[in-house]
N, C-alpha and C positions, 0 to 999 in steps of 0.2 A: 189526333185530329182536332179536338177542341182546343188544345194548347196552341197548335199552329194557327188556327183561326183567330185566337185571341191575340197572338203576336202580330199577325198580319193586320188586324184591325188597329192595333196600337201604333203600328208603323204608318198606317194610312191617315191617322188623325192629324199629326203635324204636317203631313203633305197637303191635306185639305186646307189647313190654316195658312200654309205658305202660299197656295194659289189665291186664297181670298185676300191676303195682305199684299201680294205683289202688285205692281202697277201694270196689270194685264187687262184693264178695262172690265167691261161687263162679262166677257167670256171667262176671265180669271176668277171673278167673284162667283159666278154661277158654278164653275167647276169646283171651287172650294166648298160651296154649299152642298152640292150633290155628292161629293166625296164623303162629307160628314154624315148626311142624312140617309144616303142610299147605298153607300159602299162600305165605309168603315163600320157603320152601325150594325148591319147584319152580321158581319164577321165577329164583332165584339159580343153581340147578343148570343150567337151560337157558341162562342167560346165560354161564356159564363152560364149558359143554360143549365138549370138544375142545381146550380151551386148556391151557396149562401149569398153570393153577390147578385143573383138573378132577381130583378125587381118583380117579375111575375111570380116567382116562388115566395118572395117575402110578403107581397101584397096582392094576392090573387083576386081579391074582390074588387080591387081598384084598377090594377093593370090588366085590363081586358082588351081584346083586339079592337072592338068598335069604339070604345071610349078613347083609347090611345090614338086611333086613326083620326078622330076629331081633334085631339090635342095637336097632332102633327099637322093637320090641315091649318089650324089657327096659326101655329108657329110659322109655317112656310109662307102663307099669304100675308101675315102681318109684317114680316121682315121685308117683303117685296113691295110694300106701300112706298110711294116716292118720298114721303116725309121721313119715314124711318130710315130709308136707304140713304138719304142725305145726311142724317145724323151719324150713321155708320161710316160714311165716307169722310166725315170731318173729325171723328173721335175714335181713337184706337180702342178705348175701353168698350165702346158700343160694338165694335167689331168682335172683340173678345166675347162679349155676352151673346152676340148673334150666333157665332160659330158654336159656342157651347150649347145654346138652345137647340140648334139644328141637330147636333150630335145627341143631346139628351132625348129629344122628341123621337128621333129615329131609333135609338136604343130601346126606349120604352115600347114603341110599336112592335119592333121585331121580337123583343122578348115576350110580349103578350101573345104574339102570333105563334111563336114556337111552342108555347104551352108551358104547363107546370105540372109537376108530379101530384101536387095536392088538389089542383083544380080540374084535372082531366085533360090531358094533352090532346086527345082526339077531338073532344068537344070544342076546345079552343081553336083547333086548326080549322074546323068547319067555319066558325065565325071569322077566323083569320083569313080565309080565302076572300070573303066579302070585304074585309078591311084592306087587304092588299089591292084588290081591284078598285075600291073606292079611292085609295090613295093614288094609284096610277091614273085614274080618271081626272082627279083634281090637279095633279101635276101636269097632265097633258093639256088641260084647259089653261092653266097659268102660263105654261111654256108657249102655247099658241097665242095667248093675249100679248105676251111680251114680244114674241117674234114677229107678230103681224101688225103691231102698233104702227101707225103711219108717221109717228114722230118720236124722238127720244123721250123717254119717260122720266129719266133720272138726271137731275141738274148737273151734278158733278161729272157724270159720264159724258154729258153733252159738251162740257167746257174744255175737255182735254181729248186729244186724239189717242186712240189706243196704241199700245206698244207694238201691235202686230199690223199696223198700217191701215186699219179699217176706219171709216168715219163713224161717228157716234151711232147712227141708225143701223149701219151694217153690224157694228159691234153688238148692239142690242139684239138684233135679229139672230146672230150667231149664238148669243147667250140663251135665247129661247130654245134654239136647237139643242144646246147642251143639256138643258133641263129635260127635254123630251128624250134624248138619247140615253142619258144616264139615270135621271130620277124616275121618269115615267116607266122606262123599260125595266129598271131594277125591280120595282114593285109589281109590275105586270108579270114578269117572268117568275118572281117569287110566288105570286098568287097561283100561277099555272102549276108550278112545281108542287105546291101544297095541295092543290086540287087533285093532282095525280096521286099523291101520297094517300089522301083521304079515300079516294076511290079504290086504290089498291088494297088498303086496310079493310074496307067494307066488303070488297069481293072475297077477300081471304077468310073473313069471319061469316060470310053468308052460307 
């Protein structure tokens, strides 16, 4: 099961990069971001959980759910600032760094949430529930801000029509929806699943 998860995550990584690099406007960029941070990352984290490649196993005092949720928040919001977005649109190397940071932040957070043998998986999953819901909330907020903005926020996106026939504002609005449907939903459902697991474990030991 873990090997299959690892393989699936590895397959999703280049898919996310392809979406982000393709001329698909804001929708394509956002899909690439969300595939990295909210889809590929949890599969990879589950696949390496408990192994020597697990960052939560190697650095349990640092890779904790709430700390990593703050790291992920900074990474996601930082790369969606219009100034950095413009640099990514103009420089392929910046796109490479952006996608790698999304994947890294997501992997660290999901690894921290899944727990570690040395740090107490159950205790970490309790704080992991809070970390997942916090992440879902900030992604919901950012997606709403992008989707409800009254004008295009990103210069390069506004200069070129999207490949799917939308004008720049419509493309941006749909990009916000993609963040809500993939990013926010992934972390919200992950938080609910973990909460159910914690409650089940506690009821079994009561």
